[in-house]
C-alpha positions in Angstrom: 27.8 -35.3 1.9 25.8 -35.9 -1.3 27.3 -33.6 -4.0 24.8 -33.3 -6.7 25.6 -31.4 -10.0 25.3 -27.6 -9.9 22.2 -26.1 -11.4 23.2 -24.4 -14.6 20.5 -21.7 -14.0 22.5 -20.1 -11.2 24.7 -17.4 -12.7 25.6 -13.9 -11.6 22.8 -12.6 -13.7 20.2 -14.9 -12.2 17.6 -12.8 -10.3 17.7 -15.3 -7.4 21.4 -14.7 -7.1 20.8 -11.0 -7.0 18.3 -11.6 -4.2 20.9 -13.6 -2.3 23.4 -10.7 -2.7 20.8 -8.2 -1.5 19.8 -10.5 1.4 16.2 -9.9 0.3 13.7 -11.0 3.0 10.9 -11.0 0.4 12.6 -14.1 -1.2 12.4 -16.1 2.0 10.2 -19.2 1.7 10.4 -18.8 -2.1 13.6 -20.8 -2.3 16.6 -21.9 -0.3 20.3 -22.3 -1.2 23.2 -24.5 -0.1 26.9 -23.8 -0.3 29.3 -26.6 -1.3 32.4 -25.2 0.3 30.8 -24.7 3.8 28.3 -27.5 3.8 25.4 -25.4 5.0 22.0 -24.4 3.6 20.5 -20.9 4.1 17.5 -18.7 3.4 18.0 -15.9 0.8 18.1 -13.2 3.5 21.0 -14.8 5.4 23.4 -12.1 6.7 26.5 -14.3 6.2 29.1 -13.4 3.6 27.9 -14.4 0.1 29.6 -17.4 -1.5 30.8 -17.5 -5.0 27.9 -18.4 -7.4 29.6 -21.5 -8.7 29.6 -22.9 -5.2 25.8 -22.3 -4.7 22.9 -24.6 -5.4 19.3 -23.4 -5.4 16.4 -25.4 -3.9 12.7 -24.9 -4.4 11.8 -26.4 -1.0 13.3 -26.8 2.4 13.1 -30.6 2.0 15.3 -30.3 -1.1 17.9 -28.3 0.9 17.9 -30.8 3.7 18.3 -33.7 1.2 21.7 -32.3 0.1 23.2 -33.5 3.4 24.2 -29.9 4.3 23.5 -28.6 7.8 21.3 -25.6 8.6 23.0 -22.3 8.9 23.2 -21.1 12.5 22.9 -17.4 11.5 19.7 -17.4 9.5 18.1 -20.5 11.0 16.5 -21.7 7.7 14.5 -24.5 9.5 12.6 -21.9 11.7 10.7 -18.7 10.9 12.6 -15.8 9.3 12.9 -12.4 10.9 10.5 -11.1 8.2 8.0 -13.8 9.1 8.4 -12.9 12.8 7.8 -9.2 12.0 4.8 -10.0 9.9 3.4 -12.1 12.7 4.0 -9.3 15.2 2.3 -6.7 13.1 -0.6 -9.0 12.4 -1.1 -9.5 16.2 -0.9 -5.8 16.7 -3.5 -5.1 14.0 -5.9 -7.7 15.6 -5.5 -6.1 19.0 -6.1 -2.6 17.6 -9.2 -3.9 15.7 -10.6 -5.6 18.7 -10.1 -2.8 21.2 -13.0 -0.5 21.8 -10.5 2.3 22.4 -7.1 2.9 21.0 -4.2 1.3 22.8 -1.4 3.7 23.9 1.8 2.5 22.3 3.3 1.4 25.7 0.2 -0.7 26.5 0.2 -2.3 23.0 3.9 -3.1 23.2 3.3 -4.7 26.6 0.5 -6.9 25.2 2.9 -8.0 22.4 5.9 -8.6 24.7 8.1 -6.2 22.8 9.6 -2.8 23.5 7.5 0.3 22.3 10.4 1.4 20.0 10.5 -2.1 18.3 6.7 -2.2 17.8 6.6 1.4 16.4 9.6 0.7 14.1 8.4 -2.7 12.8 4.8 -1.7 12.4 5.6 1.4 10.4 8.2 -0.5 8.3 5.6 -3.1 7.2 2.4 -1.0 7.0 3.7 2.4 6.2 1.8 3.9 9.1 2.3 4.0 12.9 0.0 2.0 15.2 -1.6 5.3 16.3 -2.4 6.2 12.6 -3.7 2.7 12.0 -6.0 3.0 15.1 -7.2 6.4 13.8 -8.1 4.9 10.4 -10.0 2.1 12.2 -11.9 4.7 14.3 -12.6 6.6 11.1 -14.0 3.5 9.4 -16.1 2.7 12.4 -17.4 6.3 12.6 -18.5 6.2 8.9 -20.2 2.8 9.3 -22.1 3.7 12.5 -23.3 7.0 11.0 -24.7 5.2 8.0 -26.4 2.4 10.0 -27.5 4.0 13.3 -30.9 5.5 13.6 -29.7 8.6 15.5 -26.5 10.6 15.9 -26.5 9.7 19.6 -26.7 6.0 18.9 -23.9 6.3 16.3 -21.7 8.1 18.9 -22.0 5.2 21.4 -21.7 2.5 18.8 -18.4 4.1 17.6 -17.1 4.0 21.2 -17.1 7.7 22.1 -17.9 8.7 25.7 -19.0 12.3 25.0 -20.6 14.2 22.2 -17.9 16.8 22.2 -15.2 14.2 21.6 -17.4 12.6 18.9 -18.0 15.8 17.0 -14.4 16.9 17.1 -13.2 13.5 15.9 -15.9 13.0 13.2 -15.5 16.4 11.7 -11.7 15.9 11.5 -12.0 12.6 9.6 -15.1 13.2 7.6 -14.4 16.8 6.6 -17.9 17.7 7.6 -20.3 17.4 10.5 -21.9 14.0 11.3 -25.3 15.4 10.3 -24.0 16.4 6.9 -22.4 13.1 6.4 -25.6 11.2 7.2 -27.4 13.3 4.6 -25.0 12.0 1.9 -22.6 14.9 1.9 -25.3 17.5 1.4 -23.8 21.0 1.7 -20.3 19.6 1.2 -18.6 21.7 -1.4 -16.2 20.2 -3.9 -14.2 22.3 -6.4 -13.3 20.6 -9.6 -11.8 21.2 -13.0 -11.0 19.2 -16.2 -7.8 19.5 -18.2 -6.1 17.8 -21.0 -3.0 15.7 -21.0 -1.4 13.2 -23.4 -3.5 10.4 -22.0 -6.8 12.2 -22.6 -8.9 14.2 -20.2 -8.0 14.5 -16.5 -10.4 15.6 -13.7 -9.3 16.9 -10.3 -11.7 17.5 -7.5 -10.9 18.5 -3.9 -12.6 19.3 -0.6 -11.4 21.8 2.0 -9.0 19.1 3.3 -7.4 18.0 0.0 -7.8 16.2 -3.3 -10.6 13.6 -3.3 -10.1 12.3 -6.8 -8.0 12.4 -9.9 -9.6 10.6 -12.8 -8.5 9.9 -16.4 -10.7 9.3 -19.4 -11.5 9.9 -23.0 -13.8 12.9 -22.6 -14.6 15.6 -20.0 -18.4 14.9 -19.8 -17.9 11.3 -18.7 -15.5 12.3 -16.0 -17.8 15.0 -14.6 -20.7 12.5 -14.7 -18.6 10.0 -12.7 -17.8 12.8 -10.1 -21.6 13.5 -9.8 -22.3 9.8 -9.3 -19.6 9.5 -6.7 -20.7 12.6 -4.7 -24.5 12.8 -5.5 -25.4 15.2 -2.6 -22.3 17.5 -2.7 -22.3 20.9 -4.2 -19.9 20.9 -7.2 -18.2 24.2 -8.0 -16.3 24.7 -11.2 -12.7 25.8 -10.9 -11.5 29.4 -10.9 -8.2 30.7 -12.1 -6.4 29.7 -8.9 -7.6 26.1 -9.2 -6.1 25.8 -12.6 -2.7 25.7 -11.0 -3.7 22.5 -9.3 -4.8 21.0 -12.6 -1.4 22.0 -14.1 0.4 20.2 -11.2 -1.6 17.0 -11.8 -1.0 17.2 -15.6 2.7 17.5 -14.8 2.5 14.4 -12.7 0.8 12.5 -15.5 3.4 13.6 -18.1 6.4 13.0 -15.7 5.2 10.5 -13.1 7.2 10.6 -9.8 8.4 14.2 -10.4 5.2 16.1 -9.6 4.2 17.9 -6.4 3.2 16.0 -3.3 -0.6 16.8 -3.4 -2.5 17.2 -0.2 -5.0 14.3 -0.3 -8.4 13.7 1.3 -8.7 10.0 0.5 -11.7 8.2 1.9 -11.6 4.5 2.4 -11.6 1.6 4.9 -8.6 1.1 7.2 -7.4 -1.8 5.0 -7.6 0.4 1.9 -5.8 3.2 3.6 -2.9 0.8 4.5 -2.7 -0.4 0.9 -2.8 3.1 -0.5 0.0 4.1 1.9 2.1 1.1 0.7 1.5 2.2 -2.9 2.8 5.7 -2.3 6.0 4.1 -0.9 6.8 2.4 -4.2 9.5 4.5 -5.9 8.9 5.8 -9.4 10.3 3.4 -12.0 9.7 0.3 -9.8 6.8 -2.1 -9.6 5.4 -4.4 -6.9 3.1 -7.4 -7.2 -0.1 -7.7 -5.3 1.5 -10.4 -3.1 4.4 -8.1 -2.3 2.0 -5.3 -1.2 0.1 -7.8 0.9 3.3 -8.9 2.6 4.3 -5.2 3.1 1.1 -4.4 5.0 1.5 -7.5 7.2 -1.3 -9.6 5.6 0.5 -12.0 3.2 -2.7 -13.9 2.3 -4.7 -10.9 1.3 -3.4 -10.4 -2.3 -6.9 -10.4 -3.8 -8.1 -7.8 -1.2 -5.1 -5.7 -2.2 -6.2 -5.9 -5.8 -9.7 -4.7 -4.8 -8.2 -1.8 -2.8 -6.1 -0.8 -5.9 -9.3 -0.9 -7.9 -11.0 1.4 -5.4 -8.3 4.0 -5.6 -9.9 7.2 -7.0 -6.7 9.3 -7.1 -4.7 8.4 -10.2 -0.9 8.9 -10.3 -0.8 10.5 -6.8 -1.6 7.1 -5.3 0.3 5.1 -7.9 -1.8 1.9 -8.3 -0.4 1.7 -11.8 2.9 0.4 -10.2 1.3 -2.8 -9.1 1.5 -5.8 -11.5 0.9 -9.5 -11.4 3.3 -11.9 -9.8 4.8 -12.8 -13.2 5.3 -9.1 -14.1 2.4 -8.9 -16.5 0.2 -5.9 -16.4 -3.2 -6.4 -14.7 -6.3 -4.3 -14.9 -6.4 -0.5 -14.4 -9.6 1.4 -13.9 -8.5 4.1 -16.3 -7.4 1.6 -19.0 -4.5 -0.8 -19.4 -2.9 1.3 -22.1 -2.7 4.3 -19.8 -1.1 2.0 -17.2 1.5 0.9 -19.8 2.2 4.5 -20.8 2.7 5.6 -17.1 5.1 2.8 -16.4 7.1 3.4 -19.6 7.5 7.1 -18.7 8.8 6.1 -15.2 11.2 3.6 -16.7 12.5 6.0 -19.4 11.7 9.5 -18.1 13.7 11.1 -20.9 11.1 9.7 -23.3 8.2 11.5 -21.6 6.8 14.3 -23.7 7.7 17.9 -22.9 5.0 19.8 -21.1 
């Protein structure tokens, strides 16, 4: 076997070594490693007992690992697809089936089409996307309902284009997902009532608006007037009602979340977006306070590893600051990227999560 010199970069403090110890599936396909003492090469997620770091070589490609003369590990099968890649492929197939079906697949039928057990499909789908297949199908139907209501010439035409067989089913479903009747939605939200209020926090002005279902937006800015103007532009046909004393409690909760991110209340949300945006936003809410993820990592987490740019656009479309923490998404190299409420506010939120004791008292 060809014994090349050890790479000096591999130490116990090397982040790649930490990924090997953690058996991190997200590192698979980023690098491989070989072990001198056993003569095998592995992927980072290999479940085998970790070797000592001085016995390990890192390789940027599979070809480099093979060139060492080591043999492939039988446990992690580095020459084939990883378990994470298999799971991503499974979820991607499930998403395509759900998107192509005119009606939602029951879990058992979906699992049969995929050749896996219902429990495996349910568990894997939720682990990667943050939602169940049923919830994803509901988001697809919601998106389809909004689209057909906007494009169809009549409510009846929209009903059939959206795949509903009866008007009763259509109205029950559409009112649940739109928060209003189909007729009201087609009129641009006319007669929809949104309550709102503006408060002050250490990052400037903060506006909170909510429907009967939950909070529709939390926005940050330099002054109250611009935030109210943005709300009017976002919901031009809705009736905007200034907050009363009870609503001020919601503002206080949101201000608390801004001052101490990750410690505030779990707000009821009425977020409105496409099925893809909903999946991204769900993945954002799963990022623990004090941690960050790259756009690529979020794309992998929702089962669409090539959609990093679309993930960035979904983050930019998020209208609920802090509660849907798009500030926790950074570039692949760890650098801060754009933030619709200002890069300095993003920096401040991340600093407060990293060092909560430094957050100002409220």
